[in-house]
C-alpha positions in Angstrom: 0.0 0.0 0.0 2.8 2.4 0.9 4.3 1.8 -2.6 1.0 2.8 -4.2 0.7 6.0 -2.1 4.3 6.9 -3.0 3.6 6.4 -6.7 0.4 8.6 -6.5 2.3 11.3 -4.6 5.1 11.2 -7.2 2.7 11.5 -10.1 0.9 14.5 -8.4 4.2 16.1 -7.6 5.4 15.7 -11.2 2.2 17.4 -12.5 2.6 20.2 -9.9 6.3 20.8 -10.8 5.3 20.9 -14.5 2.8 23.6 -13.6 5.5 25.5 -11.7 7.9 25.3 -14.7 5.2 26.3 -17.1 4.5 29.4 -15.1 8.2 30.3 -15.0 8.6 29.8 -18.8 5.3 31.7 -19.7 6.0 34.4 -17.1 2.7 33.7 -15.3 1.9 34.5 -11.7 3.1 31.7 -9.4 -0.4 31.7 -7.8 -1.6 29.7 -10.8 1.0 27.0 -10.2 0.2 26.8 -6.5 -3.5 26.6 -7.2 -2.8 23.9 -9.8 -0.7 22.1 -7.2 -3.6 22.1 -4.7 -5.8 20.5 -7.4 -3.1 17.8 -8.0 -2.8 16.9 -4.3 -6.6 16.9 -3.7 -6.9 14.6 -6.7 -4.2 12.4 -5.3 -6.0 12.2 -2.0 -9.3 11.3 -3.7 -7.5 8.5 -5.6 -6.4 7.2 -2.2 -10.1 7.0 -1.3 -10.2 9.9 1.1 -13.6 11.6 1.2 -13.8 15.1 -0.2 -15.3 16.5 3.1 -12.3 15.0 5.0 -9.9 16.5 2.5 -11.5 19.9 2.8 -11.2 19.6 6.6 -7.4 18.9 6.1 -7.1 21.9 3.9 -8.9 24.1 6.4 -6.6 22.9 9.1 -3.6 23.9 7.0 -5.1 27.3 6.4 -5.9 27.8 10.0 -2.3 27.2 11.0 -1.1 30.0 8.7 -3.8 32.5 9.7 -1.4 34.4 12.0 1.2 34.9 9.2 -1.4 35.9 6.7 -2.6 38.7 9.1 1.0 39.8 9.6 1.5 39.9 5.8 -1.3 42.5 5.5 0.0 44.4 8.5 3.4 44.6 6.7 1.7 45.9 3.6 0.0 48.7 5.5 3.2 49.5 7.4 5.4 49.7 4.3 2.9 52.1 2.7 2.7 54.4 5.7 6.4 54.3 6.3 6.8 55.8 2.8 4.2 58.5 3.3 5.5 59.5 6.8 9.0 60.0 5.4 10.6 57.2 7.4 12.1 55.4 4.4 12.9 58.8 2.8 14.9 59.8 6.0 17.1 56.7 5.7 17.6 57.0 2.0 18.5 60.8 2.2 21.0 60.5 5.1 22.3 57.3 3.8 23.3 59.0 0.6 24.9 61.8 2.5 27.2 59.6 4.7 28.5 57.1 2.1 32.3 57.5 1.7 33.2 57.0 -2.0 36.0 54.6 -1.1 33.6 52.3 0.8 30.6 52.7 -1.5 30.0 48.9 -2.0 30.3 48.2 1.7 27.6 50.8 2.4 25.6 49.5 -0.6 25.3 46.3 1.5 24.9 47.9 5.0 22.2 50.4 4.1 19.9 47.9 2.5 20.6 45.5 5.4 19.4 48.1 7.9 16.4 49.1 5.8 15.4 45.5 5.1 15.6 44.8 8.8 13.3 47.7 9.5 10.7 47.1 6.8 11.2 43.3 6.5 10.9 43.1 2.7 13.6 42.1 0.2 11.5 43.5 -2.7 10.7 46.7 -0.9 14.3 47.4 -0.1 15.6 46.5 -3.5 12.9 48.6 -5.2 13.6 51.7 -3.1 17.0 52.3 -1.7 18.5 49.6 -4.0 17.6 51.5 -7.1 18.9 54.8 -5.5 22.3 53.1 -4.7 22.5 51.7 -8.2 22.0 55.1 -9.7 24.6 56.7 -7.4 27.1 53.9 -7.9 26.9 53.7 -11.7 27.2 57.5 -11.9 30.4 57.2 -9.9 31.8 54.6 -12.3 31.3 51.4 -10.3 30.4 48.1 -12.1 26.6 47.7 -11.6 27.1 43.9 -11.1 28.9 44.6 -7.8 26.3 47.2 -6.7 23.4 44.9 -7.4 25.1 42.1 -5.5 25.7 44.3 -2.5 22.1 45.5 -2.5 20.5 42.1 -2.9 22.7 40.7 -0.1 21.6 43.5 2.2 18.0 43.0 1.3 18.1 39.3 2.2 19.6 40.2 5.6 16.3 41.5 6.8 14.2 39.1 4.7 15.7 36.3 6.7 15.6 37.7 10.2 13.4 40.8 10.5 10.3 40.8 12.8 8.4 42.5 10.0 9.5 40.0 7.3 6.8 37.9 5.7 9.3 35.1 5.3 10.3 35.2 9.0 6.7 35.0 10.0 6.1 32.1 7.6 9.0 30.1 8.9 7.7 30.6 12.5 4.2 29.5 11.4 5.5 26.4 9.5 7.7 25.3 12.4 5.3 26.1 15.2 7.5 28.7 16.9 7.1 32.3 18.0 8.6 35.0 15.8 9.9 37.0 18.7 11.6 33.9 20.2 13.4 33.2 16.9 14.9 36.7 16.5 17.8 36.3 18.9 19.3 33.0 17.5 18.7 34.3 14.0 20.7 37.4 14.7 23.4 35.4 16.5 23.8 33.1 13.5 24.0 36.2 11.2 27.0 37.7 13.0 29.7 35.6 11.2 28.1 35.8 7.7 27.6 39.5 8.1 31.2 40.2 9.1 32.5 38.1 6.3 30.2 39.8 3.8 31.4 43.2 5.1 35.0 42.0 4.5 34.1 40.8 1.0 32.4 44.1 -0.1 35.2 46.2 1.6 37.8 44.4 -0.6 35.5 45.1 -3.6 35.1 48.7 -2.6 38.9 49.3 -2.6 39.2 47.8 -6.0 36.1 49.7 -7.3 35.9 53.1 -5.5 33.2 55.6 -6.5 34.2 58.9 -8.0 31.1 60.6 -6.8 28.0 60.0 -4.5 25.9 63.1 -5.3 22.5 62.9 -6.9 19.4 64.9 -7.6 17.5 62.2 -5.8 18.5 63.6 -2.4 17.1 67.0 -3.4 13.8 65.4 -4.7 13.4 63.8 -1.3 14.1 67.0 0.6 11.6 68.9 -1.5 8.9 66.2 -1.1 9.3 65.3 2.6 9.8 67.1 5.9 12.7 65.1 7.3 12.3 65.8 11.0 13.3 63.4 13.8 9.6 62.5 14.2 9.9 60.5 11.0 12.1 58.0 12.9 9.4 57.1 15.5 7.8 54.3 13.4 11.2 52.7 13.0 12.2 53.1 16.6 8.9 51.5 17.7 9.4 48.4 15.5 12.9 48.0 16.8 12.3 48.8 20.5 8.9 47.2 21.3 9.9 43.5 20.4 12.9 43.9 22.8 10.4 44.9 25.5 8.5 41.7 24.8 5.6 43.4 23.0 3.9 41.1 20.5 4.7 41.5 16.8 1.1 42.5 15.8 1.0 45.2 18.5 4.5 46.5 17.5 3.5 46.7 13.9 0.1 48.2 14.7 1.7 51.0 16.8 4.3 51.5 14.2 1.9 52.1 11.3 -0.5 54.1 13.4 2.4 56.4 14.4 3.4 56.6 10.7 -0.2 57.6 9.9 -0.1 60.4 12.6 3.2 61.7 11.2 1.9 61.6 7.7 -1.0 63.8 8.9 0.8 66.3 11.1 4.3 66.4 9.7 3.8 65.6 6.0 0.5 67.4 5.8 -1.5 64.6 4.2 -5.3 64.5 4.5 -7.0 61.6 6.3 -8.4 60.3 3.0 -4.9 60.3 1.5 -3.6 58.3 4.4 -6.3 55.7 4.2 -5.7 55.4 0.4 -2.0 54.9 1.2 -2.7 52.2 3.7 -4.8 50.3 1.2 -3.3 51.1 -2.2 0.2 52.3 -1.3 2.0 55.6 -1.4 2.1 57.7 -4.5 4.5 60.7 -4.0 4.2 63.9 -6.0 7.0 64.4 -8.5 8.5 62.7 -11.5 7.6 59.2 -12.6 11.2 58.0 -11.8 11.0 59.5 -8.2 7.5 58.0 -7.7 8.9 54.5 -8.7 11.7 54.9 -6.1 9.7 56.1 -3.1 6.2 54.9 -3.9 4.6 51.6 -3.1 3.5 49.4 -0.2 -0.1 49.2 1.0 -2.5 46.5 1.9 -3.2 45.6 -1.8 0.5 45.1 -2.6 0.5 42.0 -0.4 -2.5 40.3 -2.1 -0.3 38.1 -4.3 1.7 36.9 -1.3 -1.6 36.4 0.6 -2.9 34.0 -2.1 0.4 32.2 -2.3 0.5 31.5 1.4 -3.2 30.8 1.7 -3.3 28.2 -1.1 0.0 26.6 -0.4 -0.8 26.2 3.3 -3.5 23.7 2.3 -0.6 21.4 1.2 0.5 21.0 4.8 -3.0 19.9 5.9 -3.3 17.4 3.0 0.2 16.0 3.5 -0.4 15.5 7.3 -3.8 14.1 6.9 -3.1 11.6 4.1 0.5 10.7 4.9 1.6 11.5 1.3 5.2 12.4 2.4 5.9 9.4 4.5 8.0 7.7 1.8 10.0 10.9 1.2 10.4 11.3 5.0 11.8 7.8 5.2 14.4 8.6 2.5 15.4 11.7 4.3 15.7 9.8 7.6 18.2 7.4 5.9 20.1 10.3 4.5 20.2 12.0 7.9 21.6 8.8 9.5 24.5 9.1 7.0 25.3 12.8 6.9 23.6 14.4 9.8 20.6 16.7 10.5 21.8 20.1 9.2 23.4 18.7 6.0 20.1 17.0 5.2 18.2 20.2 5.9 20.6 22.1 3.6 20.2 19.6 0.7 16.4 19.5 1.1 16.3 23.3 1.0 18.3 23.3 -2.2 15.8 20.8 -3.7 12.6 22.5 -2.6 13.9 25.9 -3.8 14.8 24.4 -7.2 11.4 22.7 -7.7 9.2 25.2 -5.8 10.4 28.3 -7.7 9.5 30.6 -4.9 10.8 31.2 -1.4 7.3 30.8 0.1 6.5 27.5 -1.4 10.1 26.2 -0.7 9.7 27.0 3.0 6.4 25.2 3.2 7.6 22.1 1.4 10.9 22.1 3.2 9.4 22.2 6.7 7.0 19.4 5.7 9.7 17.2 4.5 12.2 17.5 7.3 9.9 18.0 10.2 10.0 14.3 11.3 13.9 14.4 11.2 13.7 17.0 14.0 10.8 15.5 15.9 12.3 12.0 16.1 15.5 13.5 17.7 13.7 15.8 20.0 15.4 18.8 18.5 13.8 22.1 19.7 11.4 23.8 17.3 13.4 27.0 17.6 16.5 25.3 16.2 14.4 23.8 13.4 13.1 27.3 12.6 16.6 28.8 12.6 18.0 26.1 10.4 15.2 26.6 7.8 16.0 30.3 7.8 19.7 29.7 7.3 19.0 27.5 4.3 15.6 27.9 2.5 15.3 31.6 3.1 18.6 32.5 1.5 19.1 29.8 -1.0 16.0 31.0 -2.8 18.0 34.0 -4.0 20.6 31.8 -5.7 18.3 29.8 -7.9 18.0 31.6 -11.4 14.4 30.5 -11.9 13.2 31.2 -8.4 11.1 34.4 -8.1 13.1 35.4 -5.0 16.1 35.7 -7.4 14.4 37.0 -10.6 12.3 39.7 -9.0 15.0 41.6 -7.0 17.4 41.4 -10.0 14.6 42.4 -12.3 14.0 45.5 -10.2 17.6 46.5 -10.6 17.7 45.7 -14.3 20.4 43.1 -13.6 21.1 39.7 -15.1 22.1 36.3 -13.8 25.8 37.4 -13.8 25.2 38.9 -10.4 24.5 35.5 -8.7 28.2 34.5 -8.3 28.7 37.7 -6.2 25.8 37.2 -3.8 28.2 36.4 -1.0 25.9 36.6 2.0 23.5 34.1 0.4 26.4 31.6 0.0 28.2 32.2 3.3 25.1 32.0 5.6 24.3 28.3 5.1 28.1 27.5 4.9 28.7 29.2 8.3 25.8 27.2 9.8 27.3 24.0 8.3 30.7 24.7 9.8 29.0 25.5 13.1 27.1 22.2 13.0 30.3 20.2 12.5 32.3 22.1 15.1 29.6 21.6 17.7 29.4 17.9 16.7 33.1 17.5 17.3 33.0 19.3 20.6 30.1 17.1 21.8 31.9 13.9 20.8 35.0 15.1 22.8 32.8 16.0 25.7 31.2 12.6 25.6 34.5 10.9 25.6 36.0 12.9 28.5 32.9 13.2 30.7 31.1 9.9 29.6 27.8 11.8 29.4 25.4 12.3 26.5 25.4 15.8 25.0 22.2 17.8 25.3 20.5 18.2 21.9 19.8 21.6 20.7 21.2 23.7 23.6 23.1 26.0 21.3 20.5 28.7 21.7 
């Protein structure tokens, strides 16, 4: 019977992956592929003689488990729109431009997007705003755009992997059954070594590719459009400070976007109707089309695509759990784990799911489903599970040429696939975690030999 179930699952998966590849080739929205996948797996469950009403219950259970992350996604959309209208993003862009030393341009082209992405939690939003500004500044100063784009994308993924406002961070927490706030500290600890090494990498590139100028009319456009008072920093301060004070993510984001709305009204002199429109449809600044593209965006509606991706793909987890479709694959991964270890298996599975899933969202969902039993059988804490997924699936997505987490940021910058070899942070993050895994393993073996005691599993955090 297990052989038949495995065969049905493989056939459904082949059809699903064919749908994903078709969407990539035809440049169609990935929602179509995810919806088609849901149809494939529902059909597979029906073939296994599950009743439709039971399958619908499984799907609803999967949706229910992701409700929190879906709500956070819409909060993020409202927040990024009102941060734009309040001048919060403009403040960081304006003063970021002012402080960049020409000799270290590429280093700052990594650090500024890293800071902004950690504040607003979106790789796309960071790349499409400050990333484009830095590209204009750097190319005007004679720097190779390949290096600029690489620095920007690396910085954008820093926050995408570990920010409290990141949709990906919230998704990983939902899929692993953990609290976002509890994951932040180990995520940041694990980011120290990759971040320092990435800084060294772009410092070396900066010396060999210094900028001849860092001035631009963009800074003047920002100053003419916004009142850049210290009040514009309040929304960013709230989103950084409140989680440290153990305030929930939803409350922190709510207070942040409410304060941004107040600042938009009193400081930027927007009307109440304009602020409501910004929260729903995104910010549209006055000025030239190019300036509008740089600073505009965000809003509730900007997250609809992500909403449908998560909503539909979350039904997979319910179907997989209820029907046992992934049992055969889990047994294969269990055998691999026995040979090479937990984290290497997690890393290889992340590579596979990002290649076939073609989106970071779908890769995370498939990844957590496939390796969950590996962690549960060894009583490894869920927090460690979440961090390992973030150190693999969340960043590897940006290295796969046909994955939308790679194509979209590069497309925003008008860059090609020749940027991928220079995405240092995305390579070094899983490699650092792999080295850490083996070093801890060696230390635990030595401890076991000397003390004659079993090492505690998962105590690294």
